[in-house]
C-alpha positions as CSV (number, residue, x, y, z in Angstrom):
1,X,0.0,0.0,0.0
2,X,2.8,2.5,0.9
3,X,5.0,1.6,-2.1
4,X,2.8,0.9,-5.2
5,X,5.6,2.2,-7.5
6,X,4.2,5.8,-7.9
7,X,7.0,7.4,-5.7
8,X,4.2,9.2,-3.9
9,X,3.3,9.3,-0.2
10,X,0.5,7.1,1.2
11,X,-1.1,6.6,4.7
12,X,-2.6,4.0,7.1
13,X,-3.5,3.5,10.7
14,X,-2.3,0.5,12.7
15,X,-3.9,-0.6,16.0
16,X,-1.7,-2.6,18.4
17,X,-1.7,-4.6,21.5
18,X,1.1,-4.2,24.0
19,X,3.5,-6.3,26.1
20,X,6.3,-5.3,28.4
21,X,9.2,-7.7,28.0
22,X,12.5,-7.2,29.9
23,X,11.5,-3.6,30.6
24,X,11.0,-2.9,27.0
25,X,7.6,-2.0,25.3
26,X,6.6,-4.2,22.4
27,X,3.7,-3.3,20.2
28,X,1.8,-6.1,18.4
29,X,0.0,-4.9,15.3
30,X,-3.5,-6.4,15.5
31,X,-5.3,-4.3,12.9
32,X,-4.3,-2.6,9.6
33,X,-6.5,0.1,8.3
34,X,-5.5,1.5,4.9
35,X,-6.2,5.1,4.1
36,X,-7.8,5.5,0.7
37,X,-5.9,8.2,-1.3
38,X,-8.1,11.3,-1.8
39,X,-10.7,10.2,0.7
40,X,-8.9,9.2,3.9
41,X,-5.5,10.6,3.0
42,X,-5.8,14.1,1.5
43,X,-3.8,17.2,0.9
44,X,-2.4,18.6,4.1
45,X,-3.0,22.1,5.4
46,X,0.6,22.3,6.7
47,X,2.5,19.3,5.3
48,X,2.2,17.5,2.0
49,X,-0.5,15.0,2.9
50,X,-2.5,14.2,6.1
51,X,-5.0,11.7,7.4
52,X,-8.6,12.9,7.2
53,X,-10.0,14.0,10.6
54,X,-13.1,11.6,10.3
55,X,-10.8,8.6,9.5
56,X,-8.6,9.5,12.5
57,X,-11.6,9.9,14.9
58,X,-13.2,6.6,13.9
59,X,-9.9,4.7,14.6
60,X,-8.8,6.5,17.8
61,X,-12.2,5.8,19.3
62,X,-11.9,2.2,18.3
63,X,-8.4,2.0,19.9
64,X,-9.8,3.5,23.0
65,X,-12.7,1.0,23.2
66,X,-10.5,-2.0,22.4
67,X,-7.6,-0.8,24.6
68,X,-5.2,-0.7,21.6
69,X,-2.4,1.6,20.7
70,X,-3.1,4.0,17.8
71,X,-0.3,4.4,15.2
72,X,-0.5,6.7,12.2
73,X,1.6,5.5,9.3
74,X,3.0,7.2,6.1
75,X,6.1,6.7,3.9
76,X,9.1,8.5,2.6
77,X,10.9,7.6,-0.6
78,X,14.2,6.7,1.3
79,X,15.6,3.2,1.3
80,X,18.0,2.1,4.1
81,X,17.4,5.0,6.5
82,X,14.3,7.0,7.4
83,X,13.2,9.6,9.9
84,X,10.4,12.1,10.5
85,X,10.5,15.6,8.9
86,X,10.3,18.7,11.1
87,X,6.8,19.2,9.7
88,X,5.9,15.7,10.7
89,X,7.1,16.3,14.3
90,X,5.4,19.6,14.5
91,X,2.1,18.1,13.5
92,X,2.5,15.4,16.3
93,X,3.0,18.2,18.8
94,X,-0.2,19.8,17.6
95,X,-2.4,16.7,17.4
96,X,-1.2,14.0,19.7
97,X,-2.0,15.7,23.1
98,X,-5.7,15.6,22.0
99,X,-5.4,12.0,20.8
100,X,-3.9,11.0,24.1
101,X,-7.0,12.5,25.9
102,X,-9.3,10.4,23.6
103,X,-7.3,7.2,24.0
104,X,-7.8,7.3,27.9
105,X,-4.3,6.2,28.9
106,X,-3.3,4.1,25.8
107,X,-0.2,5.4,23.9
108,X,-0.5,7.0,20.5
109,X,2.2,7.5,17.9
110,X,3.3,7.4,14.4
111,X,5.5,5.2,12.1
112,X,7.4,6.4,9.0
113,X,8.6,3.8,6.5
114,X,11.4,3.8,4.0
115,X,11.7,0.9,1.6
116,X,13.9,-1.0,4.1
117,X,13.7,1.0,7.2
118,X,11.2,2.4,9.8
119,X,11.3,5.1,12.5
120,X,8.7,5.7,15.2
121,X,7.5,8.5,17.5
122,X,5.5,6.9,20.3
123,X,3.8,9.1,22.8
124,X,3.4,7.4,26.2
125,X,2.1,10.6,27.7
126,X,2.5,14.3,26.9
127,X,5.9,14.3,28.5
128,X,7.2,10.8,27.7
129,X,8.1,9.9,24.1
130,X,9.9,6.8,22.6
131,X,11.5,5.8,19.4
132,X,12.0,2.3,18.0
133,X,14.9,-0.1,18.0
134,X,13.4,-2.5,15.4
135,X,10.3,-3.8,13.7
136,X,9.8,-7.4,12.9
137,X,7.4,-8.6,10.1
138,X,6.4,-12.2,10.6
139,X,5.1,-14.2,7.8
140,X,6.6,-17.1,6.0
141,X,10.0,-15.4,6.7
142,X,11.0,-13.1,9.6
143,X,12.0,-9.7,8.2
144,X,13.5,-7.0,10.4
145,X,13.5,-3.2,9.9
146,X,15.1,-0.4,11.8
147,X,15.6,3.4,11.5
148,X,18.9,2.7,9.8
149,X,20.4,-0.5,8.3
150,X,24.0,0.7,8.9
151,X,26.0,-1.7,11.1
152,X,29.5,-1.9,12.6
153,X,32.1,-4.7,12.4
154,X,30.8,-8.2,12.8
155,X,32.8,-10.9,14.6
156,X,32.5,-14.6,13.6
157,X,34.5,-17.6,14.8
158,X,36.4,-20.0,12.7
159,X,34.0,-22.7,13.9
160,X,31.3,-21.3,11.7
161,X,33.5,-20.3,8.8
162,X,31.9,-22.9,6.4
163,X,28.3,-21.9,7.0
164,X,29.2,-18.2,6.8
165,X,30.0,-19.0,3.2
166,X,26.3,-19.7,2.7
167,X,24.6,-16.9,4.7
168,X,27.3,-14.3,5.4
169,X,28.8,-12.8,8.6
170,X,25.7,-10.7,9.1
171,X,23.5,-13.9,9.1
172,X,25.8,-15.5,11.5
173,X,25.5,-12.4,13.8
174,X,21.7,-12.6,13.6
175,X,21.9,-16.2,14.9
176,X,24.1,-15.2,17.7
177,X,21.6,-12.7,18.9
178,X,18.6,-15.0,18.4
179,X,16.7,-16.2,21.4
180,X,15.0,-19.6,20.9
181,X,13.0,-21.8,23.3
182,X,12.8,-25.6,23.1
183,X,9.8,-27.1,24.9
184,X,10.5,-30.8,25.6
185,X,14.0,-32.1,25.7
186,X,13.3,-35.8,24.7
187,X,14.2,-37.5,21.4
188,X,13.3,-34.6,19.1
189,X,14.1,-31.6,21.4
190,X,17.6,-32.9,22.2
191,X,18.5,-33.1,18.5
192,X,17.0,-29.6,17.9
193,X,19.1,-28.1,20.6
194,X,22.3,-29.6,19.2
195,X,21.5,-28.5,15.7
196,X,20.8,-25.0,16.9
197,X,23.9,-24.8,19.0
198,X,26.2,-25.9,16.2
199,X,24.5,-23.3,13.9
200,X,25.7,-20.6,16.5
201,X,22.3,-19.7,18.0
202,X,23.3,-17.6,21.0
203,X,20.4,-17.8,23.6
204,X,18.4,-20.8,24.7
205,X,15.4,-21.3,27.0
206,X,15.0,-25.0,27.7
207,X,11.7,-26.4,29.4
208,X,11.2,-30.0,30.5
209,X,10.2,-31.4,33.8
210,X,11.5,-34.9,33.4
211,X,14.8,-36.7,34.3
212,X,16.6,-39.0,32.0
213,X,15.7,-42.7,32.3
214,X,17.4,-45.8,30.8
215,X,14.8,-46.0,28.1
216,X,15.8,-42.6,26.9
217,X,19.4,-43.6,26.1
218,X,18.6,-44.8,22.6
219,X,17.4,-41.4,21.4
220,X,18.4,-38.5,23.7
221,X,21.5,-36.9,22.3
222,X,24.4,-36.8,24.9
223,X,22.7,-39.0,27.5
224,X,24.8,-41.6,29.3
225,X,24.2,-44.3,31.8
226,X,25.9,-42.1,34.4
227,X,23.2,-39.5,33.8
228,X,20.6,-42.1,34.5
229,X,22.3,-43.2,37.8
230,X,22.4,-39.5,38.8
231,X,18.8,-38.9,37.8
232,X,19.9,-35.9,35.8
233,X,17.3,-33.5,34.4
234,X,16.9,-33.7,30.5
235,X,17.4,-29.9,30.3
236,X,20.8,-30.3,32.1
237,X,22.0,-32.8,29.5
238,X,20.8,-30.4,26.8
239,X,22.7,-27.5,28.3
240,X,25.9,-29.6,28.4
241,X,25.5,-30.5,24.6
242,X,24.8,-26.8,23.8
243,X,27.9,-25.5,25.6
244,X,30.2,-28.2,24.1
245,X,29.2,-26.9,20.7
246,X,29.0,-23.2,21.4
247,X,30.7,-22.1,24.6
248,X,29.4,-18.5,24.1
249,X,25.8,-19.6,24.3
250,X,23.6,-18.4,27.1
251,X,21.3,-21.1,28.4
252,X,18.3,-20.8,30.9
253,X,16.8,-24.0,32.3
254,X,13.4,-24.8,33.7
255,X,12.9,-28.3,35.1
256,X,9.1,-27.7,35.2
257,X,5.8,-27.9,33.3
258,X,5.4,-25.4,30.4
259,X,1.7,-25.3,31.2
260,X,2.4,-23.3,34.3
261,X,1.9,-19.5,34.0
262,X,5.2,-18.9,36.0
263,X,7.1,-20.8,33.2
264,X,5.2,-19.7,30.1
265,X,5.7,-16.0,31.0
266,X,9.4,-16.6,30.7
267,X,9.0,-17.3,27.0
268,X,7.5,-14.0,25.9
269,X,10.9,-12.6,24.9
270,X,11.8,-15.4,22.6
271,X,12.2,-15.0,18.9
272,X,11.3,-18.6,17.9
273,X,9.8,-21.6,19.8
274,X,10.3,-25.3,19.0
275,X,7.6,-27.4,20.5
276,X,8.9,-30.9,20.9
277,X,6.7,-31.9,23.9
278,X,3.8,-34.3,23.2
279,X,1.3,-33.2,25.7
280,X,-1.9,-31.3,24.7
281,X,-1.3,-28.7,27.5
282,X,2.1,-27.9,26.0
283,X,0.3,-27.5,22.6
284,X,-2.3,-25.3,24.2
285,X,0.2,-22.8,25.7
286,X,2.5,-22.9,22.7
287,X,-0.3,-22.0,20.4
288,X,-1.4,-19.1,22.6
289,X,2.2,-17.7,22.8
290,X,2.5,-17.7,19.1
291,X,-0.7,-15.7,18.4
292,X,-0.8,-13.6,21.6
293,X,2.8,-12.5,21.5
294,X,3.6,-12.9,17.8
295,X,6.4,-15.5,18.4
296,X,7.0,-17.8,15.3
297,X,7.4,-21.4,16.1
298,X,7.0,-25.0,15.0
299,X,5.3,-28.0,16.5
300,X,7.2,-31.3,15.9
301,X,6.4,-34.9,16.4
302,X,6.8,-38.5,15.3
303,X,4.1,-41.2,15.3
304,X,4.3,-44.9,14.9
305,X,0.9,-46.5,14.4
306,X,0.4,-50.3,14.5
307,X,-2.0,-52.2,12.3
308,X,-4.7,-54.5,13.5
309,X,-2.6,-57.6,12.8
310,X,0.4,-56.2,14.8
311,X,2.2,-54.9,11.6
312,X,3.1,-51.3,11.1
313,X,0.3,-49.2,9.6
314,X,2.1,-45.9,9.5
315,X,5.5,-44.4,10.5
316,X,5.3,-40.7,10.3
317,X,7.3,-37.6,11.2
318,X,5.7,-34.2,11.3
319,X,7.1,-30.6,10.9
320,X,4.3,-28.1,11.4
321,X,5.3,-24.4,11.3
322,X,2.9,-22.0,13.2
323,X,3.0,-18.3,12.4
324,X,1.0,-15.5,14.1
325,X,-2.3,-14.9,12.3
326,X,-2.0,-18.0,10.2
327,X,-3.7,-21.3,10.7
328,X,-3.3,-22.5,14.3
329,X,-3.3,-25.8,16.1
330,X,-6.9,-25.2,17.2
331,X,-8.1,-24.6,13.6
332,X,-6.5,-27.8,12.5
333,X,-7.8,-30.0,15.3
334,X,-4.4,-30.6,16.7
335,X,-5.4,-29.8,20.3
336,X,-7.6,-32.6,21.6
337,X,-10.0,-31.4,24.3
338,X,-10.6,-35.0,25.6
339,X,-6.8,-35.4,26.0
340,X,-6.6,-32.0,27.7
341,X,-9.2,-33.0,30.3
342,X,-7.3,-36.3,31.0
343,X,-4.0,-34.4,31.4
344,X,-5.6,-32.2,34.0
345,X,-6.4,-35.2,36.2
346,X,-4.0,-36.9,38.6
347,X,-2.9,-40.5,38.1
348,X,-5.3,-41.5,40.9
349,X,-8.2,-39.8,39.3
350,X,-7.4,-41.4,36.0
351,X,-7.4,-44.9,37.6
352,X,-10.6,-44.1,39.4
353,X,-12.4,-43.2,36.0
354,X,-10.8,-46.4,34.4
355,X,-8.5,-44.3,32.2
356,X,-5.5,-46.4,33.3
357,X,-2.0,-45.2,32.8
358,X,-1.3,-45.3,29.0
359,X,1.7,-47.1,27.6
360,X,4.5,-44.7,26.3
361,X,4.5,-44.1,22.6
362,X,7.2,-45.8,20.4
363,X,10.1,-43.6,19.6
364,X,13.1,-44.0,17.3
365,X,15.9,-41.5,17.0
366,X,16.1,-41.6,13.1
367,X,12.4,-40.7,12.9
368,X,12.9,-37.8,15.4
369,X,15.8,-36.6,13.3
370,X,13.6,-36.2,10.3
371,X,11.3,-33.7,12.2
372,X,14.2,-32.0,13.9
373,X,16.4,-31.4,10.8
374,X,13.5,-30.1,8.7
375,X,12.3,-27.8,11.5
376,X,15.8,-26.3,12.0
377,X,16.3,-26.0,8.3
378,X,13.0,-24.0,8.0
379,X,14.1,-21.9,11.0
380,X,17.4,-21.1,9.3
381,X,15.8,-20.3,6.0
382,X,13.0,-18.2,7.4
383,X,14.8,-16.4,10.2
384,X,17.6,-15.3,7.9
385,X,15.2,-14.6,5.0
386,X,17.2,-17.0,2.7
387,X,14.1,-17.8,0.7
388,X,11.2,-15.8,-0.7
389,X,8.9,-14.2,1.9
390,X,5.8,-14.7,-0.2
391,X,4.1,-18.1,-0.5
392,X,2.0,-20.5,1.5
393,X,3.0,-22.1,4.7
394,X,2.7,-25.9,4.7
395,X,2.8,-28.6,7.2
396,X,5.2,-31.4,6.2
397,X,4.3,-35.0,6.9
398,X,6.9,-37.7,6.1
399,X,5.5,-41.2,5.8
400,X,8.4,-43.6,5.8
401,X,6.7,-46.8,4.9
402,X,5.3,-45.4,1.7
403,X,8.3,-43.0,1.1
404,X,5.9,-40.1,0.7
405,X,6.2,-36.5,1.8
406,X,2.9,-34.8,2.1
407,X,2.6,-31.0,2.0
408,X,-0.6,-30.1,3.8
409,X,-1.9,-26.5,3.7
410,X,-3.4,-25.9,7.1
411,X,-6.9,-24.7,7.3
412,X,-7.9,-21.5,9.1
413,X,-11.1,-20.6,10.8
414,X,-12.1,-17.0,10.1
415,X,-13.6,-16.6,13.6
416,X,-10.9,-18.5,15.5
417,X,-10.5,-17.0,19.0
418,X,-6.7,-17.7,18.9
419,X,-5.4,-16.7,15.4
420,X,-8.1,-14.5,14.0
421,X,-8.0,-10.7,14.2
422,X,-11.7,-11.0,15.4
423,X,-10.6,-13.3,18.3
424,X,-9.8,-12.4,21.9
425,X,-6.2,-13.5,21.9
426,X,-4.5,-12.4,18.6
427,X,-1.9,-9.7,19.3
428,X,-3.3,-8.8,22.7
429,X,0.0,-9.3,24.5
430,X,-0.2,-8.7,28.3
431,X,-3.8,-7.7,28.3
432,X,-5.1,-11.3,28.3
433,X,-3.9,-14.3,30.4
434,X,-2.2,-17.3,28.8
435,X,-4.2,-20.5,29.2
436,X,-2.0,-22.0,32.0
437,X,-2.8,-24.2,35.0
438,X,-1.5,-21.6,37.5
439,X,-0.4,-17.9,37.7
């Protein structure tokens, strides 16, 4: 809308939710309202162009009623660097005090875009204003914009020299700053963490409440018989593997349940989430984090299904990317409400209702590696924008018996409460609670 090729100026209004992460304000763009040229975006009385007052009033009152941040948008013709003109800033001084009164405590502000840059003037109050460090556009790929694309010297180690030949020193530096979470450090999660560590990812948050058992030794990377004897937590084994591959990595461990609010809240500052836990509660919280806080992620799994005669009916590995505003796990019936109810019960309650204690699922490391490798490859390609940003997002299902790879385009419900702009969770940040089992 802003850059149709006419070298002219165009406008819009964005409405955003908010979150406060590590003492920084993050704005989550929930709604996009394009200003029609000549109708909503007209010749200005002071500057070149301006949003029409009726258009502004309709959207500032909506922002007030929905408790969203109001952001006016226009563009300049610049490319790698952009900023507001003095006329822009003067118009903010004239108009934004009145908008703050209407918004009833919610911030208001403006964004100006260049082709590959963006700057902001955010008014928290009449006396407190903020700029912007960066903007992230999450679709198939994860694109980043800032007021200026200029960067200083970039350090890379010889350990990554061969992969720098593929995506450059700047790409390697992006990975070193990236914050990933891995939920579940079993067969798939342990492989994911090693791959990410060897790529040079710099920050890890690991969540798993289990300790390593003898039955895990066939598939958990780095696990040993000594770890079983010591009853070592799976996350501690993963940390050991990460630091062996990348001594500069920073690793946070949580030997706990991702479904707890006290744990889930620690993930809101992540750049990417790998869900390798197989519980429905983990899927529920992961799905909410993606759409509420705009954190891209992927749900991973392997499934071995026996036939009626005891033979193998299917051997499948899954790689399911999940992006904010795109088809979610609820839309695709990947969160089972019956299983959720069972997981909420204690073992004694299950037995009392004749659920029994289910047998553990089969697990084979080579099947886990299929999911892990494809998910980490997708992360690499998308996080560093190594492939086209446009195009559909597919689930990948690998059926090993039939040697088939199915690409499944996930379905999206237009009124989904999680991933739809009409829903209660999408882009709401801190204003709604995560679906956790405690605070």
